[in-house]
C-alpha positions in Angstrom: 0.2 -0.1 0.1 1.2 3.7 -0.8 0.6 6.3 1.7 0.2 10.1 0.4 -0.4 12.7 3.0 -1.1 15.7 0.5 -0.9 19.3 1.9 -2.1 22.8 0.9 0.6 25.1 1.0 4.2 24.7 1.8 4.8 24.1 5.5 6.7 28.0 6.5 8.4 27.2 9.9 11.8 25.7 9.1 12.1 23.7 12.4 8.7 22.1 11.5 10.3 21.2 8.0 13.2 19.6 9.7 10.6 18.0 11.6 8.3 16.2 9.3 11.3 15.2 6.8 12.6 13.2 9.5 9.4 11.3 10.3 8.8 11.1 6.6 12.3 9.5 6.2 11.5 7.5 9.2 8.5 6.4 8.2 10.1 4.8 4.5 11.6 2.4 6.6 7.9 1.1 7.1 5.8 1.7 4.2 5.9 3.7 1.0 5.5 7.4 2.1 5.0 10.4 -0.1 4.5 14.1 1.2 2.4 16.0 -1.9 2.2 19.5 -1.7 -0.5 21.6 -3.7 1.1 25.1 -4.4 -0.7 28.1 -2.3 -3.4 30.0 -4.4 -2.8 33.0 -5.9 -4.1 36.4 -4.9 -7.0 35.1 -2.1 -7.3 38.4 -1.1 -10.0 38.5 -3.8 -11.2 35.4 -3.0 -14.2 34.7 -0.4 -13.1 31.6 1.9 -16.1 29.2 0.2 -13.9 30.2 -3.2 -11.1 29.2 -2.0 -12.5 26.2 -0.4 -13.4 25.2 -3.9 -10.2 25.7 -5.7 -8.0 24.1 -3.5 -10.3 20.8 -3.1 -10.4 20.9 -7.4 -6.6 20.9 -7.4 -6.8 17.7 -4.9 -9.1 16.2 -6.1 -7.1 15.9 -9.3 -4.4 14.0 -7.6 -6.8 11.7 -6.2 -7.7 8.0 -8.3 -11.0 6.1 -8.4 -9.7 3.5 -6.2 -8.4 5.6 -3.3 -9.0 5.6 0.2 -9.2 9.4 1.0 -9.0 10.1 4.7 -9.2 14.2 5.7 -7.8 15.2 9.3 -10.9 17.3 10.0 -11.6 18.9 13.5 -15.0 16.6 13.2 -13.1 13.5 12.4 -12.9 10.3 14.6 -10.9 10.6 17.6 -8.3 7.8 18.2 -5.6 7.0 20.6 -2.2 6.3 19.1 -2.5 2.2 19.5 -5.9 2.7 17.9 -4.5 4.6 15.3 -2.3 2.0 14.4 -4.9 -0.9 14.7 -6.7 1.2 12.2 -3.7 1.7 9.7 -2.5 -2.0 9.8 -6.3 -2.6 8.5 -5.8 0.0 5.9 -2.7 -1.5 5.0 -4.6 -4.8 4.3 -7.4 -3.0 2.3 -6.4 -0.1 0.7 -4.3 0.0 -2.7 -3.5 3.5 -2.0 -4.1 5.2 1.5 -4.4 8.8 0.9 -4.7 11.8 3.8 -5.2 15.5 3.3 -4.6 18.5 5.4 -6.5 21.1 4.0 -5.7 24.9 3.9 -6.6 27.5 6.3 -10.4 27.1 5.6 -10.9 23.3 5.7 -12.4 21.7 3.2 -15.0 21.8 -0.3 -18.1 20.1 -0.4 -16.8 18.4 -3.2 -14.0 17.0 -0.8 -16.0 16.0 2.0 -18.3 14.2 -0.4 -15.4 12.3 -2.1 -13.5 11.3 1.3 -13.9 8.0 3.3 -13.3 9.3 6.3 -12.3 11.5 8.3 -9.5 11.5 11.7 -9.2 13.9 13.6 -5.9 14.9 15.8 -7.7 16.6 19.2 -10.7 18.6 20.4 -7.7 21.2 20.8 -7.4 23.6 17.5 -3.5 23.3 16.1 -2.1 25.4 13.6 -2.0 24.0 10.0 1.5 23.3 9.7 1.9 22.4 13.2 -0.7 19.6 12.9 1.9 18.5 9.5 4.3 18.1 12.2 2.4 16.3 14.7 0.6 14.0 12.0 3.8 12.7 10.9 5.0 12.1 14.1 1.9 9.9 14.4 2.3 7.6 11.4 5.7 6.8 12.7 4.9 6.2 15.9 1.9 3.8 14.4 4.6 2.3 12.2 6.9 1.3 15.0 3.6 0.3 17.2 2.6 -2.4 14.6 6.3 -3.4 14.6 6.5 -3.6 17.9 9.0 -1.3 18.7 10.0 0.7 22.1 9.5 3.8 20.3 5.8 3.9 21.7 5.6 3.5 26.2 2.0 2.7 27.6 
């Protein structure tokens, strides 16, 4: 199974970039994993929030294949403990050809993207910046990989 994490816009903070790159490299030892960054829209001041979500959604939808399992990182998604997420990921590895996680832009997702999504996952009831979510989520994927392999990274 190939796993992709689609992001809207570049990660601005160099410390987050370093951490994300570190976890992406680590994840690569466990499974095929790739970050895909959608360029930020130009002239967003002239766009309403809805139009911005719609345009970002169109760019993301172009990357998806009909058989993809698409999971949005969304505040209204299912919340899981790290061990539950690891079990969930292990099941997906057995059933999905391509597992696509999407972290949207600052205003969330378009209705078309919500419609296309198979599931939604929430990292927390707390709100994090979209930049920070990238680091936290790549760490959680790495943590899940180590849990699946029974390695000592995660402690109960």
